[in-house]
C-alpha positions, 0 to 999 in steps of 0.5 A, spaced: 424 546 436 429 545 442 434 540 442 435 537 449 442 538 452 446 533 456 452 534 460 456 528 459 461 531 465 463 527 471 458 525 476 456 529 482 454 524 486 458 523 492 462 517 493 461 512 498 466 512 504 470 506 505 468 504 512 474 505 517 474 498 519 476 496 512 482 501 512 484 499 518 485 492 515 491 495 511 494 499 517 494 492 521 497 488 516 503 494 515 504 495 523 504 487 524 509 486 518 513 492 521 513 489 528 515 482 526 521 485 522 523 489 528 522 484 533 526 479 529 532 483 528 537 477 530 535 473 524 536 478 519 543 476 517 539 469 514 537 471 507 532 465 507 529 468 513 529 475 510 525 472 504 520 469 508 518 475 512 518 479 507 514 475 502 509 474 508 508 481 509 507 482 502 502 477 502 498 480 508 499 487 504 496 484 498 490 481 502 489 488 505 488 491 498 483 486 496 479 487 502 479 494 500 477 492 493 471 488 495 469 493 500 469 498 494 466 494 489 458 496 491 459 504 493 465 507 489 468 501 485 476 502 483 481 498 480 487 501 484 486 497 490 485 490 486 492 492 482 495 494 488 493 487 491 495 483 485 502 487 485 503 485 492 501 478 491 505 477 485 511 480 489 510 475 495 510 469 490 516 471 486 520 473 493 521 466 495 525 464 489 530 470 490 537 466 490 541 472 492 540 479 495 541 483 489 534 479 486 531 480 493 533 488 492 530 488 485 523 485 487 522 489 493 524 495 489 520 493 483 514 492 488 515 499 491 515 502 485 509 499 482 505 500 488 507 508 488 505 509 481 499 506 483 498 510 489 499 516 485 495 514 479 489 513 485 490 520 487 490 523 480 484 519 478 480 520 484 482 527 487 480 529 494 478 521 495 485 519 498 489 524 500 494 519 503 496 516 496 501 521 495 505 520 501 504 513 501 506 513 493 512 518 495 514 513 501 514 507 496 519 511 491 523 512 497 523 505 498 525 503 491 531 508 491 534 505 498 533 498 496 537 499 490 542 503 493 543 498 498 542 492 494 548 488 497 546 488 504 540 484 506 539 487 513 539 494 510 534 492 505 529 489 510 530 494 515 528 499 510 522 495 508 520 495 515 521 502 516 516 503 510 511 499 513 511 502 520 511 509 517 506 508 512 502 504 517 502 509 522 500 515 517 494 511 514 492 509 521 492 517 523 488 518 516 483 513 518 481 517 524 481 523 521 474 526 521 475 532 516 477 527 510 471 527 505 472 519 505 471 518 512 465 516 516 461 521 519 463 522 527 458 519 532 454 524 535 
């Protein structure tokens, strides 16, 4: 009599790719936030403005993550986009209550660090599915370090946050159109 042998290893079924349009929602949120920060440079001396634009940017980024989470639920579910969205929205809600520049720096640094760690976790849990997660995670850690280093200068904090949004937005935008990626849509024929 022979016993049935089952393989309890990881599934070999391919993951459903995230549509390019869904990935471009996050790109758009990042680039619009970066452009808004760039073109309002004359107002960066006002702490209230800095809190407001950063909070709005984080809320948009959070919504973009939630859109990705909803899109992933049916094909290849992952809690990482949900956690990224929650972290961004929590930071967006807390940020308007930052009474000093140091608190502004601490909230941005905390959000950047949590987001970076979640991006690194995403690349570890689903290797090959999100190669861009490592670069975005590294940019988040750099943002956290820089925000804490210049914690007394709200203009520099907002400038580093704006640079983060532009750099990651451009990188993710390029990655959304990379047809060699395993999770990209097939090229039109």
